[in-house]
C-alpha positions in Angstrom: -9.1 -47.0 28.8 -12.5 -48.6 29.3 -13.6 -45.6 31.4 -12.6 -43.2 28.7 -14.3 -45.2 25.9 -17.5 -46.0 27.7 -18.1 -43.2 30.2 -16.6 -40.3 28.4 -17.5 -41.3 24.8 -13.9 -41.8 23.9 -12.8 -38.3 24.8 -9.5 -38.5 26.6 -9.6 -34.7 27.2 -13.0 -34.9 28.9 -11.8 -37.7 31.1 -8.6 -35.9 32.0 -10.5 -32.7 32.9 -13.0 -34.6 35.0 -10.2 -36.4 36.9 -8.5 -33.1 37.5 -11.7 -31.5 38.9 -12.5 -34.6 41.0 -9.1 -34.4 42.6 -10.1 -31.0 44.0 -13.1 -32.3 46.0 -12.9 -33.2 49.6 -15.7 -35.8 49.6 -17.1 -38.6 47.6 -20.6 -36.9 47.8 -19.3 -33.8 46.1 -17.5 -35.8 43.5 -20.6 -37.8 42.8 -22.7 -34.7 42.5 -20.3 -33.2 40.0 -20.3 -36.4 37.9 -24.0 -36.8 38.0 -24.6 -33.2 36.9 -21.9 -33.0 34.2 -21.5 -36.5 32.7 -23.9 -39.2 33.8 -27.0 -38.1 31.9 -25.2 -36.6 28.9 -23.1 -39.8 28.4 -26.0 -42.2 29.3 -24.3 -43.9 32.3 -27.5 -45.7 33.2 -27.0 -47.9 30.2 -23.4 -48.8 31.4 -24.0 -49.7 35.0 -21.3 -52.3 35.3 -18.6 -49.9 34.1 -20.0 -47.1 36.2 -19.8 -49.4 39.2 -16.1 -50.1 38.5 -15.4 -46.4 38.1 -17.1 -45.6 41.3 -15.2 -48.3 43.2 -11.9 -46.5 42.1 -13.4 -43.1 42.9 -14.6 -44.2 46.3 -11.1 -45.4 47.3 -9.8 -41.9 46.7 -12.0 -40.5 49.4 -11.6 -43.1 52.1 -9.6 -41.7 55.0 
């Protein structure tokens, strides 16, 4: 819930769509590029670094093979 509230401005649909798209990528780099281009600036992730770090820890685990 904290990711939705803080990183997606409370929009559950935006979070769900982002996760659906992220699941299509084969690499962490591609996923990161997508997030940076579509969400990070728009949702001011630089001001929420601790939560971003937690989100990226989860994201990174998805791509470890």
